[in-house]
Structure formats: structure tokens, C-alpha cells
N, C-alpha and C positions, 0 to 999 in steps of 0.2 A: 438172370441177375447179374452175371459177370459185365453185361454191356452196360447195364446201368449204373453198376459202380464205377466202370471206366469213365463213363459220361459225368458222373458226378466229380471224380478225380480230374477230368480235364476243366471242368468249369471253375473249381478251387484252384487249380494250378494257374489258369489264365487270369484269375483275378489276382493272385499273388505276384505272377510275373509282371503284369501291368503296373502294379503298384511299386514294385522293386525297380524294374527298368525305366519307370517313366513313360510308358507307352499307352495311348488312349485305351482304357479298358474296352470301351464300346466298340471299338474298331477289332480289338482280339476276340470279344464275345461274338461278334457277328460272323467272323470268319470261323470261329470255332463251333458255332451252331451248325453251320453249313458242312464242315469237314466231320463233324460227330454224326450228323444225320446221314451223310454219304456212306460213311465206313462201319455204322453201327446199327443202322436201321435201314427201311426200305421206303422211308419218307421222300416223296419227290422234293425238289427245290423250292417248287412254287408254294408248298406247304410251309416250309421253313420260312421262307419271306412273308408268308400271309402271318406269321406270329409276329411281325413287327407292329408295335401299338400306335396306328395311324392316329387314333384318337387323341392319345397323349401328345404327340408330336404337334397336332394342331392347337392344343391347349397351351403348350409350353411356348411355341413360335408366336401365337397371338399375344399372350401376356407380357413376353420379354420385347417384343416390339413395341407394344402400347406404352409401356413405362420407359423404355429407351427413348421414345420421343419426349416424354414428360421430362426425361433428364437432360435431354440434348437442348430443349428451349428454355431450360432454367426454371421451369415450374416447381421441380422438386426443392430446388435451392431457396427459392423465393417462400415456398412453404415453411422450410426449415428456419428460415430468418424470421418470418411472423411468429413463429412458435417460441423461439429463442428470445424474442424481443419481449414476450409477455411473462418470461420466468424471473422470479425474484431471484434473490441471492441466500435464500436459507440453505446452508451447507447439508442439514440433513435430509432435506427433501431433494436436492439435486440429482442424486443418483436414480431416484425413482422418476424424476423428470425425463432424465436421459434414456430411462427404460422405455418411457411412453413414446418419446420422439423417435427412438431407433427402432422400436417395434414397429411403428406406423411405416416408416422408411422400407423396413425388411418385409412387410406385408405387400410391397408393390413389385412383386414379380420375381426379383432376385434377393434372397435372403442376406446375400454378402454386401447388398446396396448399403445396408446398415453400418458397415465398416467406416462409411463416410464421416460418421459421428467419433469415431476413436480418437483421432487427434483433438478434436475440439473438447471431447470429454475429458482427456489428459491435461489439456489446458486449463479447465474449469477446476479439475481436482488440485492442481498446481496452485491456482489462485485462491481457493477457499479452504485449502487445508483438508480436503477429504483424502481418506486412503485411496491410494491408486488401486488396490486390489478389488475394493468394494466398486468403485467407479468402473473399472474394466470388467468386472463379472456382471455389473448390471447391464452393460452393453451387449455383452455375449449372450445372456439371457434374453434380452429383448429380441437379438437377432433370431435366436431358436424359437421364441414365441409368435414372432411375426412370420417367420419361415413357413409355419403350419396354418397360415391364412388360406382361406379357400383361393385367393388370387396370387399365391406365392408357391414357391418350387417344392418346399418339402410336403406342404398339403397337396398339393397338385399330384406328386408322384405317389403319395400315400394313398389318398381316397381314390384316384383313377386306377390304380393297380388292385385296390380291394374291388371296386366296382367292376373291374373286367373279370374278377375271380367270382362275380356272384354274391360279394358281402356287401351289404348295405350300410355303410360307414358315411353317416352325416358329416359333410366337410365342416359345418359350423360346429358340431359337437366335437370333431378332432381339433379345431382351434382353440375351443374352451378348454379341453383336456390339457392341451399344450399350454395355454396361458396360465392356467391354475397351478400347474406343475413348476412353471418357471417362477412365478410369484411367490411360491412356497421357498424356493431356492433363494430368491431375493431376500426374502425375510430373514432367513438364516444367515445369510451374508450380512445383512444389516446388525445382526445379533453379535456376529464374530468381529466384524471391521468397522462397524458403524460408527463408534465412538473412538475410534483410534485416529489420531490426527497423523497427518503427514509429517515430514521431517522439517518443514518450513517453521520458522518462529512464529508465534502468534502475532507479534506485532507487525511481521512481513506480511501476513496474510491479511490483516485488517487494513494495512497501508495499500495493499495490491486491490482490495475490494473497493476501498474508498477512491483510489485514484480511477478506477475502470468505470466509476458511475453506476454501477450494479446492472450493467445490460450486457447479456451474454451474447456472443457472436460465434459464429462458425470459422472464423478466420478465413484462410484461403482455401479450406476444404470444400470440394464442390462434388456433387454427384455425377456431373456433366465429365468430369476429367479423372475418373477412376475406373479401372478396368476390373472386372470381376471373372473369377475362375473357380472352377469346381472339378474335384477329381485330380487328373493329372496335371491340371493348370490351376491347382489349388492355392491361389495366392490373390493379393489385391495390390495394385500398384497405382499410387497416385501420380498420373502422368504429368501434371502440371505442377501440383502443389509440393511434391515430393522431390527435392532436388538432390538428396544424397542417398535415397534407397532405404531410410529407416523408418519411414511411415511418418516422418515430421516435415514440417515445411521449411525448416532449415536444419542446420547441423546440430543444434542444442536442445531439440525437444519442445521449442516454441514456434510460434508463427511468426514471429519478427525478432527473435534474438533477445528479448527484453523481460522474459518471464511471464508475459502476458499475451493474451491473444491480439492480434492485429486486427482491431474492429474496424478500421477505415472502410474496408471494402464492404463488408458485411453490413455495416450501419447505413452505408449508401444504397445497398441494395434494398434493405428493409423499408427504407424512406421512399424509394420508387415505386410507382404504381405498377399493377401487373400490366403487361401488354395485351394486346388482342389476343394473339396467340396462347400465352399463357392463361388468359381468362377462359378461353375456349377449352384448354386443357384440363382446368380445374372443374369446369362444367362437365366434360367428359367423365372425369374421375367419378364425380358425384352421381352420374347417371350409371356407370359401370356398378359402383357398390349398391346403388339403390335398385337397379334391376335385379341384380343377384339375390338380395335379400328379399325383395317383393315375389319374386318368381318361386325361390324356396319356401317363403311363407305361404304361398298359394298350394304348395304341395308339388310343384313341378321341379324339375332338374335343369337349372341354368346352364347353358353351354357358354362358359367364360371365354373360351377361346374365340369362339365365332362372335362374341359380343367385342372382345379386344380388337379383332381384325376390322369389325366394322366401324368402331370409333376411331381405330387408327387410320382408316381410309379417309374419314371427314376431316381429321387433322391434317393429314400429307395434301389433301385438296386446298387446306388453306394455306400451306408453306411446303409446295411440291420440293423445294430445294433441300427439305429435311430428309427426304426418303432415302436418298442412297446410304448416307451414315447410319441410320435409323434401322435399315435392314441388315446391315453387316453386324449390327449389336444384337440380333436375334441370337439366343443362346444356342446356338446349333451344336456345339460340344456336349451340353446336357441332353439334348435331343439324342444324340447319337449313342451318348453314355447309357441312358436309359432304354433306348430301343434295343441296343446290341444285348443288354443284360436281359429283357424279357424275352428277345427273339431266343436266346438260348435257354432260357426257363421254359419256354413252350415245348422246345424240342425235349427237354427233360420230363415235362408233364406227358407227352406223347408216348415217350418210352417207358413210362411208370416208375421213373427214378423218384419223382416227388411222393408218390405213394410210399416207395421204399423207405424214405426219409421218416415218413410219417409212422409206419411201422416200427422203425428203430425208436422214434421219440415215445410211442406207446409203451415200448418195452421198458422205459424208466419206471412204469409202475403208477404213475400219477400225471393226469393232465397239467396241473398245476406246475410240477416239478418241470415237465417238458416247456411249459410256457415260460417259466423263469429260466431255463437253460438257453431257449431260444433269444430271449431278451438280453441275456448275459452275454452271448455270442455277439449279437449285433452290436452293443455298447462296445465291447472289447475290439472288434474289428473296426468299427467306425471311428475310434480314436487314433487309428493310424492310416485310415483309408478314406475314401469318399463317402460322407453321409448318403449323399443321393444314390450312389451306386449301391450301398448296403440297402437302402429301403426298396430299391427296386429288385434286389435279389432275393432279400429275406421275406418280404410280403407274400410273394407266391409260394414259397417253400413253408410258409405257416398254414397253409390251406388244410393239409391232412390233419392238424390238430382240431380243426373246427368241423371236419366233415361229418363226425358222428354226433354232433351236437354236444358234446362233453363241455366245450368252452365256447362262451359268446364270441362270434367272429369279430364284430366291430371293437369289442373291448381289447382282445388280443391285438389286433392290428394297431389299434392306437397306441397301446403300450409299448409294442415293438417299435413303432415309428419313433416316439417321443425318445425311448431308451436309446435309440440310435443316434439321437441328436444331443442329449444333455452332456455327453462326455467331450463336445467341440470346445470347452472352454480349456483343454490341456494345450500346452504350448506347441504340441506335435499337430496342431490343427491350424487352420487358417484364422478362427477367431483369437484363440490363445495366442499364437505367435504375433498377432496384429497389437494385441495388448501389450506385450513385451515391447515391440518395436516402437511404440508410441509413446513409453514411459520414459522419464528421464533416466540417464545412464546409470546414476547409483541405485536406483530401484529395480533394474532389471533382474540382477541375481535374486532377490527376495521373491519378485513376482513371478519368476519361473519355477521357483521351489513351491510357492502357493498354488500356482496352476495346475502344476503336475500333480500334487496331492489332491487338489479339489477334482480335477478331471478323472484321475484313475479311481478315486472314490465313488464317482458316479456310475463306473462300470457295473458295480455291486448296488449302490444306493438306488439307482435308476430302477432296476428289476424288482427290488424289494418295495419301493414307493409305487410303482406303477400296477405291477402284479397284485400286490397286497392290497392296495388302495384303489384299484379299479375292475381288475379282472375277476378277484373274489366276489367282491359285492355284485357284480353283475352275473356271476354265476348264482349267487343266493337268491337274486331278483328273479332268477330264471329267464 
């Protein structure tokens, strides 16, 4: 038991050390797994390396490569332009519209890709007098909801890790649970901030809306010019649109300095037809989504990673020059992060340390209390650390709670995953920080206070909502 406790202490210490010192946690975990196995067990290094999740690596690499191509060739931007061009100017509906568009973008491999909508959303909030907190939260919720799609990072890590542990968690069910949870949060936000106008005078809002012709645009924000990070590189940098580092396209929180979105570029893009490469990419996206849905409906288990590699190969054959930059955009950082953590967890499982945690959880007296405590820890740590890292670490550690059948595994893992993500609206995370960065200067202090209160409240509200509304009914249903 002493060796198991030491191994758990090393695991926690490496996680904390990486977060505090800014060192890639995946690197620390991989080295820590090897060192722990050599010093505290008789495991050969071949078995340690064998714990690296190759299936998850293929999945993450394939998905991020495919959607990197779609970003680089301008297809995603063109789809955003088409969607925004069809949106009216009903201020009450605009946060929901931005929720839908941002969620669609976030479902395409990298949840943080949805951050490209932040400057656009804040420009729209300024123009139509929408409360900045409501608009910012709607896009944060959308990124979380889209991130749990079967084709996006949070969903991939959660259901792949669950499947690797023998838990049959349907990726579409996980996605549905996340969407319903975030829609409830969006409904609450509408109730609190939906009818609170921004500080702009009503006549200024009306004049701005009238002068703008009622057509929304993305300004100069582009999915092809934003860099996404997760974990130790947990930020988003608008490499061409953001010239002053504050998440805006100029120094005053607007796209062109006049309080309105600069629609010239986007309106021209909207009018321009799809190129042959972009049309082929749209067709590839339809084939990918259709294949996943069809195979799942037939009772199969679609390999999204292989599908993405196959479609990516076809697109790169059309435009070979796109290949070099697309490959560099594969999210190797997340692959290493998830791989390192899961490799260390496999060592802990081999040592029996995970079973030891399960015994400690059962000592709480109630499986539901243990589930609530685990979700609470997941949310609290995720508020200050990498959501992806928390998902990779805690999902395997939850296995002892479902081993005896007292808790439904799929419900607990889904609840744990969503609880670890709903706290990301806090300004300590990428999502909340980007909301604050893209808001007007005079709104930043208020938004910071709102997001801190909302994000920290989710540490408790999330487990109450997910354990009470999902795990308990699943237990009753048997």
C-alpha cells in the first residue's frame, strides 16, 4: 500500500507542478510513469510504453488534420459567412444564434476553434445593445457543447477513455447530455441577463443597426488565422486579426474603430462562390458526418480517426501544397497530454493504486456521495487547469465506482466529463479570459466579476445538476 500511495502522490504532484511551472503535463506524466514503474514496481518499460493510447492518438490526429485543412482553405470561414448572412437582427435571438454557429464550429475537431466567434459576438452585442455577459456566456456554452460532439476533442477523450476501460458510453448520448446541460445554462442566462441592455443609448443602437443594413459579419476574424492551445498553451491568439494582443482587431474593441463590424471583407467573402477545393471540403464534411451517423445507426462503431485520414488524403491530393502546413496543425500537444496522463494511469492501475482510490471512495458510505465528490473535484481542478487533462486523468480513476455495478458507468463518466467543462466560463480559463479580452474596456471589470461568480458556482451546481439529474435517474432505471 505504501508504494501505491507514493505513486498517487507523484501523479498529483506532477499535475500540480506542470500547471504551476508551465511545463507540458504530458511530458512530465510520461517520464513520471516510466520512473514510477522502474522504482516502485517490476513492470518492464515495454509494458509502460504499451499503456500509451494509440487509438486515441490516431483519432485526435485524424480529426485535427481534417479540420485544419478546412480552416486553411477558407471553407469554415465561408460557412460562417453564409450562416451570418441569413441571420436577422432580433436582439433577443442573437445570443442563441451565436450559440448554434459557435457550437457547430467547436464540433469540428478543436473546441477552442469556436473562439473565432468571440470578437464577432462582442461587436454584435455592442451594435444591438445585448448584454455582454449574455453574449459571452452563450459562446462559452456553445464551445463546451460542441466540444463534446463525437468529432471534437472533449467528446473524443471522454468516450474513447471510457471505451478503453470497458464502459459502453455512446458518443451521441454524451453529446446530447452536454447539449441539454448547456442549453439549460443558456436559458438561465437569458433569464438573468436577457433583458438587460448594454450601456449604449437606445438611439445609438437603432442608428447603428439601421446604418449596418441588418447583415451580420465576422469582420476580419478568421479560423485560418487563429492558433489554439490546450493545457500549458491554454490560450488563443488571433495571429493576423489581433494586432494589439487583446483579442480585438484594433485597439478599441471594434473591427475598424468605428463601433461597428467592418463588413467589407466578409460581405465580399459571402458573395464569392465556393472554390472547387472548398466545395470538395464541404462534401467531405458531409460524407464524414453522414458516415458516422449511418454506421452508428446500423449498430457499428465508426472509426472517426481513420475516416478523417482518408478524407484528408483526398483533399490533399487535390491541393498538395496545403499538406505541409496542415500537418503542422495536427494537435500533437493534446495527443501528448492525453497520452502521457493515460500512460501514467495505466501504471497506477497495474499497481492497484486505482483500486485503492475506489476503496477510499466507498468508505464515504454512499456511491452517490462518492460520485458527487469526484465530479466536484473534477470541476474545481478544471477551473484552473486543462479540461482535457482532467478528463484523461479522472475518467479512469472513476472506474472503481462502477466496478461493482452500484453506479451506471456511462452516466457517471458523462456527468464527470460535463462537470469538468462547465466551469470553463471562469476568467481563469481560456473561454472566460477571451470573453473579457474581446469586450470593451469599460465592461471588463464587470464581466470579470460575473464570470468568476458564474464559473465558481458551476463547481457545485454542475455536480448537483448532473449527478442529481443524470446519475440518480440512471440508477433508478436500473
